[in-house]
C-alpha positions, 0 to 999 in steps of 0.5 A: 480492444481488450478481449473479454472473458471466454465462454462461460466466464461471465457467469462464473466471475461473480461467484469467484469475486464473492468468494475471494472477497469473503475470504479476504474480509474474514481473514482481516477480521481475525485481527480485529481484537488485536492490541496495537500497542501496550496502551490499547487496540489503537495507536498513532493516528487511529484514535484521531480518526475514531474521535473525529468519527464519534464527533461527526456521529454525535455532534455533526462536527469535526471539532473533537474538543469535547471528545478530548476533554471527556477522554472518549478515547479510553475505550480503544486507547487506554494510555494518555493520548498524544496531543495532535491538535492546535486550537484554532482562533475560534476555539475549535480543535480539529484533528490534522487528518482529512475527513473522508475516513471519519465520514465513512466510519461515523455510522459504524462508530455510532452503531457499534463503537470501534469494533464496528468501525474496524469491521467496516474496514474489513468489509472494504478490504473484502470489497477491494479483493472482489474488485481486483478480481473483476478488474484483472478478468474484465480489463486485463483479460486474466483467467479466473484461476490466475486472477483469484490465485494472485488476488487471494495470495496478496489479500491474505498477506500484509499489508492488505490484511493488516490494514483491513482492521487498522483505522487508516485511510489506506484500504479505502484509498486502495479501493478508490484507486482500483475503481479508477484503474477499472474506469481508465482501462475500460471504454471511458464512456460517460459512466467511466468518466464519472468513476474516474472523477469519483476516484480522483476526488476521493483520494485527496479527501482521504489523505492529502498525501494521495494527491500525486496518485490521484493526479497520475490517474487523472493524467492517464485518463485525459491522455486516453481521451485526447488520443480519441479525437471524438473524446477531446471535448470530454477531456476538456470537461474532465479537466474542468471538473477536476480543476473545480473539485481541486478548487473546492478542496483548497477553499474548504481547507482554508475555511475549515482548517485555516490552511491549504491542508489539514496539517494547518490544524496540527500542533507540531508543524511549527515551520508551516504545513510543508514541514510535513515533508521534513524541514531539511530533507536529504533526498539522497538518503531517501533514495534508499527507499526505492529499494527499502520500501520493498526489502527493508527488514521490518518495514519492507513489503517483502519482509512480511509477504515475499510474494511482492518480489514477483511484482518486480518482474511482473511490472517489467513484463507489463511495461515490455508487452504494453497490453491495453490499459497498462498505463492505468496501472504503471503510472499511478504506481510510479507516482505512489512509489516515488511519493513514498520515497522522496516526499513522505517524511519516513517509511518507518513509524508507529503503524504497520509496515508498508503504509506509505505504499498501500494505496498503490499495492492494487497496481502491483497485484494487477500487474502480477495477475496479468503476468501470471495469466499471460506470461508463457512460463509455467512456474509463475503460478506455483511460485505465487502459491508457494510465496503466499504460503511463506507469507502465511508462515510469517504473518499468522504465527505473529498474529497468534502471539498478538492475540494471545497477549504476548506481543502487540501488533505494532510495537513488536513488529520488529520481533520475528516469530519462529525460525522461518521469520528469523531466516528470512529477515537475516537476508534483508537489510535493516535501513535503520542501521548504517553498518557494513552489513546493511550496505552489503545486503543493499548491494546484493538486493540491488543485483537480485532485483535487477536480475528479476527485472531482466527476467520479467522484461524478457518474459514480456516480449511481444507475442510473435505471429503463429508459424507452422509447427515443426518437429525440429527443435527451435534453437532460438527457444532453447536460447531464450529458455537458457537465458531465463534459467541463468537469470533465475539462477543469478537471483537465487545465487544473490539470495544465497550470498545474502544468507551466507553474509547474514549468518556470520554477522551480528546486527546489534547496535544502536538504531540509526536511520540510514541517509537521514536524521532520526526521530524517536517515539517513547510511547506518548510522544507524537513521532516527528522525525525524518527517519525512524526511531526505536520503539518503546512504551505504549506506541502512540505516535503521529504520521507526518508524511 
């Protein structure tokens, strides 16, 4: 069983949750007026979600044909809107995006337009921050201080803070997964099973790309129930319920969208719905994303928030220690990361970096919080704080320029601001360029990440039974500490080599995707390549992964 809070903690938990949630929501709201592109406050798929929300609020329908004809997007997207819909045989025009996000935003759109819709997402980001604190404390026995520190560090950094006002299903999906993790890591009583069903069912209705994460969460819940002999009947009931929900999902999509997924209503899937994953996918090339999703120069999580590097040893330590509830964190995380690596069409696009993995970022946050709260090393919490400050130094100057009007949030995302951003990005590989510099940095970061995994694995060694204290030095402890120091120094040495290599190389050249074909967006097109491309114009593309 998971040990619950210490004395007095339950009374303190709620104020801490509210404080963290309020800070995260307020930080997200700062970016609400930011221009996403030169054509307006939104770009890529955001106008599609907003138009569907308008249609639901006014017409009680997902048909956006009249909204398109009346150019209702002009309030939040002044440029011409790229065509994404393909009229169905009955004349309806449906946006090729799942409907749960428009359902959530219909009320705010009716009450206050796109500003209210974005504010609603910021509130959900705050709710996510508060929920993560609760799950860390109540499910993984993390103290209030490390839980609040870690959640705030991640919550104030991209991509969580940026998607707090971008009209995508990422934050609602991350919140749904967090609720599911809380349920699976808990007692899984009747209420817990209903929460699992809610989370698993909500994820595909937010976006079909979340099916692997939803399935992973469901499998973990079923395994937990099957291992309890008394709950095997509940496992069967859960399986039947989720199977029925899946059948309803497919039936509704056939009836409404004319296919198994919403992509059947899109205009650029001429080879069928499955072409959303690419017509000739190069899985060897896509494997680079296993590292690139973390350290790509422009679209990696660590490019804007170096604190994500601490999640690597944290996950390794969690797997090594295997505390109660750990599969609820690790299994969905693996499913989401591999989905973003091998199934998604691209990790680059007309959106904020990290979009494909935002849904599983809560797993990284919870793993880091557990590590900070349970690992014996005293440097972890100061490291979290220091890297959070570094993330602030990368994000806030950029946002300030966006709000001042000299940059746009999405189109200029690859333009660093200030010496800190320039120096940090010089260490990172650019996976849109097949150059010797890219491969050198890729290899060195592989070594650095392996060193971080090794350090985390060692720090997660099972706790030993207490032994009588002795005034004599413990040689095994000295050896362990020495090994940890060597591993940390090895990682630092690799980063130093990266900086040395970066200082002497020119990274100019044409933009090319490493390992797979490229696509390009030129403002009004609906980007549909299997790699990444250059950005120009108003930045209106389409996610196809």
